C-alpha positions in Angstrom: 4.2 -49.9 -12.1 5.2 -46.6 -10.4 4.4 -46.1 -6.7 3.6 -42.3 -6.4 3.6 -42.6 -2.6 7.3 -43.5 -2.7 8.3 -40.7 -5.0 7.5 -38.0 -2.5 5.3 -35.0 -3.1 4.0 -34.2 -6.5 6.5 -31.9 -8.5 3.6 -29.6 -9.4 2.7 -29.2 -5.7 6.3 -28.5 -4.9 6.5 -25.9 -7.6 3.3 -24.2 -6.4 4.6 -24.2 -2.8 7.8 -22.5 -3.9 6.0 -19.9 -5.9 3.8 -19.1 -2.9 6.5 -19.1 -0.3 7.2 -15.3 -0.4 3.5 -14.5 -0.1 3.1 -17.1 2.7 6.0 -15.6 4.6 4.5 -12.1 4.2 1.2 -13.3 5.5 2.8 -15.1 8.5 4.8 -12.0 9.4 1.8 -9.8 9.0 -0.2 -11.9 11.5 2.7 -12.1 13.9 3.2 -8.3 13.7 -0.5 -7.6 14.2 -0.3 -9.6 17.5 3.0 -8.3 18.8 3.8 -4.8 17.5 0.6 -2.8 18.4 2.1 -1.4 21.6 5.4 -0.5 20.0 4.2 1.4 17.0 1.8 3.9 18.5 1.2 7.6 19.1 2.1 7.1 22.8 5.5 5.4 21.8 6.3 8.4 19.5 5.3 10.9 22.3 7.4 9.1 24.9 10.5 8.8 22.7 10.3 12.1 20.8 13.3 13.8 22.4 15.5 10.8 21.8 14.4 10.6 18.2 15.1 14.3 17.6 18.5 14.1 19.3 19.4 11.0 17.2 18.2 12.8 14.0 20.2 15.9 14.7 23.3 13.8 15.3 22.9 11.3 12.5 20.7 12.8 9.7 21.7 10.4 6.9 21.5 7.4 9.2 18.0 8.5 10.4 16.8 8.9 6.8 18.1 5.4 5.9 16.6 3.8 9.1 13.3 5.5 8.5 13.2 4.3 4.9 14.1 0.7 5.9 11.6 0.6 8.7 8.8 1.9 6.5 9.6 -0.5 3.6 9.4 -3.4 6.0 6.1 -2.2 7.5 4.5 -2.0 4.1 6.1 -5.0 2.5 5.0 -7.3 5.4 1.7 -5.5 6.0 2.6 -4.7 9.6 0.6 -2.3 11.7 2.0 1.2 11.9 2.1 2.6 8.3 0.1 5.6 9.5 2.3 6.2 12.5 5.3 5.9 10.3 4.0 8.6 8.1 3.3 10.8 11.1 6.8 10.1 12.4 8.2 11.1 9.0 6.4 14.4 9.2 7.5 14.9 12.8 11.2 14.3 12.0 11.6 15.6 8.4 8.7 18.1 8.0 5.7 18.0 5.7 7.4 17.7 2.4 10.5 15.9 3.4 8.5 13.4 5.4 6.0 12.9 2.7 8.7 12.4 0.0 10.4 9.7 2.2 7.1 8.0 3.1 5.9 7.9 -0.5 9.2 6.5 -1.7 9.3 3.8 1.0 5.6 2.9 0.7 6.0 2.5 -3.1 9.0 0.2 -2.6 7.3 -1.9 0.1 4.1 -2.1 -1.9 6.0 -3.3 -5.0 7.6 -6.1 -2.9 4.2 -7.5 -1.8 2.8 -6.9 -5.3 5.6 -9.0 -6.9 5.3 -11.7 -4.2 1.5 -12.0 -4.8 1.8 -12.0 -8.6 4.6 -14.6 -8.5 2.5 -16.9 -6.3 -1.1 -16.5 -7.3 -1.4 -13.7 -9.8 -0.6 -15.6 -13.0 -2.9 -18.5 -12.1 -5.8 -16.3 -11.2 -5.4 -14.2 -14.3 -5.4 -17.3 -16.5 -8.6 -18.5 -14.9 -10.2 -15.1 -15.4 -9.2 -15.1 -19.0 -10.6 -18.6 -19.5 -13.8 -17.9 -17.8 -17.0 -16.8 -19.5 -19.9 -14.5 -18.7 -19.8 -11.9 -15.9 -16.3 -12.7 -14.6 -14.8 -12.4 -18.1 -16.5 -9.1 -18.7 -15.2 -7.7 -15.4 -11.7 -8.8 -16.2 -11.8 -7.3 -19.7 -13.3 -4.0 -18.3 -10.4 -3.8 -15.7 -7.8 -4.5 -18.4 -9.2 -1.7 -20.6 -9.1 0.8 -17.7 -6.0 -0.2 -15.7 -4.8 3.3 -15.1 -8.1 4.5 -13.9 -8.6 1.5 -11.6 -5.1 1.8 -10.1 -5.4 5.5 -9.3 -8.9 5.0 -7.9 -7.7 2.3 -5.6 -5.0 4.5 -4.3 -6.9 7.8 -4.0 -10.1 6.5 -2.3 -9.4 6.8 1.5 -11.6 3.8 2.4 -9.7 1.2 0.3 -7.2 -0.6 2.6 -3.6 -0.3 1.4 -3.1 -4.0 1.6 -6.1 -4.6 -0.7 -4.8 -2.0 -3.2 -1.5 -3.9 -3.3 -3.0 -7.3 -4.0 -5.8 -6.6 -6.5 -3.4 -5.4 -9.2 -1.2 -8.4 -8.7 -4.0 -10.8 -9.3 -4.9 -8.9 -12.5 -1.5 -9.1 -14.1 -1.0 -5.3 -14.1 2.5 -4.4 -15.5 5.0 -3.6 -12.8 5.9 -0.1 -14.2 2.2 0.9 -14.3 1.7 -0.3 -10.8 4.8 1.5 -9.4 3.9 4.8 -11.2 0.2 4.8 -10.0 1.2 3.8 -6.5 3.8 6.6 -6.2 1.5 9.3 -7.5 -1.7 8.0 -6.0 -0.5 7.9 -2.4 0.9 11.5 -2.5 -2.3 13.3 -1.4 -2.9 11.1 1.7 0.8 11.2 2.6 0.9 15.0 2.4 -2.1 15.2 4.7 -0.7 12.9 7.4 2.9 14.2 7.1 1.5 17.7 7.8 -0.2 16.3 10.9 3.1 14.8 11.9 4.9 18.1 11.3 2.6 19.7 13.9 3.0 17.0 16.5 5.5 19.1 18.5 2.8 21.6 19.4 0.3 18.8 20.1 2.8 17.1 22.5 3.3 20.4 24.3 -0.4 20.8 24.8 -0.8 17.2 26.0 -3.3 16.4 23.3 -3.7 13.7 20.6 -3.5 14.4 16.9 -6.7 14.4 14.7 -6.1 11.3 12.7 -9.5 11.6 11.1 -8.5 14.8 9.4 -8.5 13.1 6.0 -12.3 12.7 6.3 -12.9 16.4 7.0 -14.7 18.1 4.1 -11.8 20.5 3.1 -9.5 17.5 2.8 -11.8 14.7 1.7 -13.6 16.6 -1.1 -10.4 17.4 -3.1 -9.3 13.8 -2.8 -12.7 12.5 -3.9 -12.5 15.0 -6.7 -9.2 13.4 -7.8 -10.8 9.9 -7.4 -13.7 11.0 -9.7 -11.2 12.4 -12.2 -9.4 9.1 -12.3 -12.5 7.2 -13.3 -13.7 9.7 -15.9 -12.2 7.7 -18.8 -14.3 4.7 -17.6 -17.4 6.8 -17.4 -16.8 8.4 -20.8 -16.4 5.0 -22.4 -19.6 3.8 -20.8 -21.5 6.8 -22.0 -20.1 6.9 -25.5 -20.6 3.1 -25.7 -24.3 3.4 -24.9 -24.6 6.1 -27.5 -23.0 3.8 -30.1 -20.2 6.3 -30.9 
C-alpha cells in the first residue's frame, strides 16, 4: 500500500506549478512595481531630470537607445506602471517617429514575453476546456477562432482596452505567436505615434511650466480615426454575420 503523504507533492501539481512560475513571477513583480514605482516613473520625474537625460543621450546615443529599449521591455513584460510615460520619454528623446519606432518595438517584445508566459501556464488548459465545452462558451470560442485577426487588431486599436488585458486574452485562446506579434506591432502604432508626438513637444511644455495633455487620444480629431480603424478591423466579422443571416 502506497502512502501518498510520504511521496511528497503530486507530480501533476508540481508540473502545473512549474508551468505557471513565469506568470506568477510577472504578477508578483507587477504588484510590487505598482506599489513602489509610481513616484519614479512620472511626468514630474521626467521634467526634473530632462537636462540630464538629454546630456546623456547626446553623449551616448547608442547606449541610450539600448537602455530605453531594455527599460520599456521590462515595463511591458512585467506590467509595471509607466508604459505611457516611457512612450512620452521616447518621443522627448528621439522625436515622434524615432520614439514611436522604439516604443512599438519594445512594447511588442515585452507583450510577447507576457503572452508566452500566460500561454505556457494557463492558455493551453483554458483552450482545452473551451474546446470541450458546449453551448454559448463553445460558440464564443469558435467565433473568436474564425476571426482572430479582427479580434487581435480590435483589442489593440480600441483605446479603452487595457494593454495587459490585450496581452492575456490571446494567450488564453491559443492564438499563434506570429499572428499575435504582427497584430500587436501594427495595432499599437497609432496610439504610439500620438503619445510620441506629445513627448516630442514636451520641451516647450516644460518651458511654459505646464503639463502635457495626456487625454489627447480621446479628442475627436485623434479618436475618430482610431475608432475608424477599429471598425475596419471588425468589418470581416460584421460581413460574416450579415451574409450568414442572409444564407449566402
